[in-house]
C-alpha positions, 0 to 999 in steps of 0.5 A, a space after each residue: 074507853 069503852 066500846 057499844 060494839 057487838 061481839 060475834 061469838 063462836 059456836 059453844 066451847 067448854 068456858 075457862 072456871 075457876 081461878 084460871 078464867 080469873 087469872 086470864 082476866 087479871 092478865 087482860 086488865 094488865 093488857 089494858 092498862 099498859 096499851 093505855 100508857 102507850 097511847 097517852 104516851 101519843 107515840 108514831 102509829 107503827 111504834 104503838 102497834 108494834 108495842 101493842 102486838 108485844 104487850 098482848 103477848 107479854 102481859 096476855 100470855 099469849 102465843 101471836 098477836 098481829 096488827 093489819 092495817 090496810 088504807 088505800 095502797 098503804 098497808 102497815 103491819 106489826 107482829 109479836 110472837 113465835 109458832 111452832 118451828 116446823 109449821 113455821 118453816 113449811 112455806 105452804 104453813 106461810 101461805 095457810 096462816 096469810 089465809 087464815 089472817 085475810 079470814 078472819 080480817 073477812 069475818 070482823 070486817 063483814 060483821 062490824 065487830 070483833 069476832 071470836 073463835 074458842 076452838 079452831 079445830 071445830 069452827 066451821 067459819 075457818 074452813 080449810 084453814 083449820 089444818 094450819 091451825 091444828 099444825 101451828 098449836 093455835 086453838 083459840 083465835 080473836 079478830 079485834 076490829 081496828 076503825 079509823 073515823 069510823 071505817 074499819 081500816 084493820 084487825 088485831 089478830 090474836 092467837 091462843 093454844 088454850 081453847 075458850 081462851 076469849 070468854 064472854 069477859 075478855 071479849 068485851 075487854 077486846 072490844 074495849 081495846 079495839 075502841 081504845 086503839 081506834 081512838 088512838 088512831 083518830 087522836 093521831 090523825 087529830 094530832 097531825 092535822 093541828 100540827 099540819 095546820 101550825 106547820 102551814 101557818 108558820 109557812 104562811 107568816 114566813 111566806 108573808 113576813 119575806 114577802 113584806 121585806 121583799 116589798 119593803 125593800 124593793 120600794 127602799 131600793 125604788 126610792 134609793 134609785 128614782 132620788 138621784 135618777 130625778 137628779 141626773 135626769 132633771 140637770 140633763 133635761 135642764 142642759 138640754 133645753 137651755 135656751 141661753 147657754 146652748 150646747 154644742 152639738 157634741 155635747 147635746 148628743 152627750 146629754 142626749 145618751 145619758 138622758 136615754 139611759 137614765 130613762 132606760 134605768 128608770 123603765 127597769 126599776 118601775 118593771 121590776 116593781 110591777 113584777 113584785 107587785 103581781 106576784 104579791 097580788 099586790 098590783 092595782 088595774 082598774 077596768 073601765 069601759 072606753 074609747 081606745 083611740 086616745 091609748 092607741 094614739 098615745 102609744 103611737 106617738 110615744 113610740 115614733 122617735 124610737 121608730 124614726 131612730 132606727 129607720 122604720 116606718 110607723 103607721 099611724 092608726 087609721 080612724 076606723 078606730 076610732 069609737 070602738 070600746 073595749 074594757 081595760 085600764 087605759 094606764 095599763 093597756 098604754 103599758 102593754 101597748 108601748 112595750 109591744 110597739 118597742 119591741 117590733 122597733 127593736 127586733 126589726 131592720 132599717 127600712 121596715 115597718 110596724 102598724 096597729 090593726 083594730 078589729 072587733 069581732 063579737 064580744 072582743 076588740 083586737 089590737 094587733 101590733 105587726 112588724 117585718 122584722 127578724 121574727 122568732 122561732 117555734 122554740 122562742 114561742 114556746 118561752 115567750 113569757 119566761 120572766 128574764 128570759 131573752 131567747 137567746 137575743 142576748 148577743 144582739 145589740 138591743 137593751 132589754 131586761 127579759 121581764 117586759 113581755 111577762 109583765 104585759 102577758 100578767 097584765 093581760 090576764 088582769 084587764 080579763 084579756 089575752 096576749 097572743 104572738 105569732 111569729 115566724 123567722 124573717 117574717 116578722 111577728 103578730 102581737 095580738 091584745 084581746 080584750 072585752 068589747 063595750 058600748 061607748 056611752 054618746 060622746 065617751 072617750 078613753 078613761 083618764 083621770 079628771 083633773 082638778 079645777 085650777 085656782 086662777 093666780 093673782 096678778 103678779 105671778 103665782 106663789 110656790 112653797 116646795 116642802 123638801 130636805 134633799 138639796 138636790 131636789 130644791 136646787 133642781 126645782 129652783 132652777 127648773 121653776 127660774 125659767 118661769 118668770 110668773 112665778 115666786 119660789 118658797 122652800 121648806 126643808 121640813 114639814 113643821 117649816 112647811 106647815 106655818 109657811 102655808 098657814 102664813 103664806 097661802 101659796 097658790 101650790 104646795 108641792 110637797 116631798 113624802 118624806 120629810 125628816 120630821 113629818 111624813 108626807 101623809 102626816 102632812 097632808 092630815 095637818 093641811 086639810 085639817 086646819 081651815 087656814 089651809 084645807 083649801 091650798 092645792 097640794 101636789 105630792 112629788 116623790 120618789 116612792 112610787 108604790 101604788 098604795 103610797 099614791 093612794 093614800 096621797 091622793 085619799 088625804 087630799 093631794 090632787 096629783 102624785 109626781 113620781 121622780 124622777 121628773 119629766 120636765 114637760 110633764 112638769 110644766 104642763 102639770 103647773 101650767 093646768 094648776 096655775 094658769 095665770 102664772 105658767 102658760 102652756 107654750 111650747 118654749 123650750 123649758 123641757 126636752 122631750 123623753 124619747 125612751 
């Protein structure tokens, strides 16, 4: 290791010659060797500096060695050696010694290289610190500049009682010593950066693994919860809508309570899944320019049963909102509005009022959900969007998990909008949804998923193949379809049997569960699409897996729709009617109960 620094000598002093000079040079070669061994061991910089000072004193036969480093507000010091006892015990001596060290550091910093003082008693650069040198016996001094990333950060200060100790050859070695120590500092920085990068990479992988495990756990738990919910809600809806065996009023009320509790539990499952997806950055939002009227009308229609049950007046949106364009994800906007309308009803009082005001101001559209309910304090508003915080309303007879508004707030951010809430106790609440406005094309309505062209069923009814391995789900769909006289049902309990039936019977519709014992639903979809004999068949995925990735994958593989369990029978009937118009009529007869929660 070497240095290109130019050394700044002191005024001439008698050089050490002969045997004494050779001995000093030998000592300094030993210093260089031992310091390099210290560097190779890669100790902590503080340990390295302490070791360097001790080596300089012991192997270099110097009286004092001091390293002073200053980086920002951090100051590091290492020392070795002693001074004359009388001088060291004097407070003034300590002060003068500190001034001398600061002066030598300043000289080296200004020079940009090693500074050597051959005789402290005559070197005018030391000014009034020469008296301290005389009192302590210091005759020769050297300040070796230390750098980090080519920037001076400190010095190695060496003291000797021998005048002219640091002759030309020793001075050159001092320059090399400074270069070696500077290299060690840079190498320590690189090592620390590598360690930090490795630690950060490891931490990232651990976080990704933990997040993946959490996502898989939530998806699995969602599936495990949805599967029994499908049976519970499905059979409850069948009981409630049975046109033959009518329920007594008490029985109907019990079934209604079961259904209500089931949909409420499903809502909690969906909210937890959405929160976890947002935290993982995996929630999908598709913002489009569309007429907001359809979303507003649907939100109000879905909330009307809750408002009637609570004894509230929920006003229909005024006609002026038709034709106002906003940029949003229609499905997610509906989710936000349903949460706000539900809160406006739940935290209200009998006889209260709820309405939606629509205004357009410049580049924004505002949807205000207004109620005259119990309202909130400023303290409540300060914590409104904190997850799982029910704002001290736990004692109220109101269902809720405390994550609905958190989810709504985050969904609005994903839609490039915002959610603002104003409220005061006993005066009601105004929750404002703000969205970017847009100009609608002529005749454009709220965006929705286009429906595929329905395949007309042959005379004599439609043939439906249901591929499902869960007996309870098989029984539910079987009993549901028995009310549709125009449908004949085939069932398969695994993927291979289902594929064989699809090829041989050519059903008008395939209802496909996505978790089968032999093939996954995705594998079966691929097989159906790759076989010319089955490629044109209508397939609808029916699954308790509700992750966006699963939905997208199934649709990409050719599924017309992805219906998630538990099935809402009214929506199930409507879906069948759209896909099998010749067999199922979109009539209003009692096939399924309306979802009211």
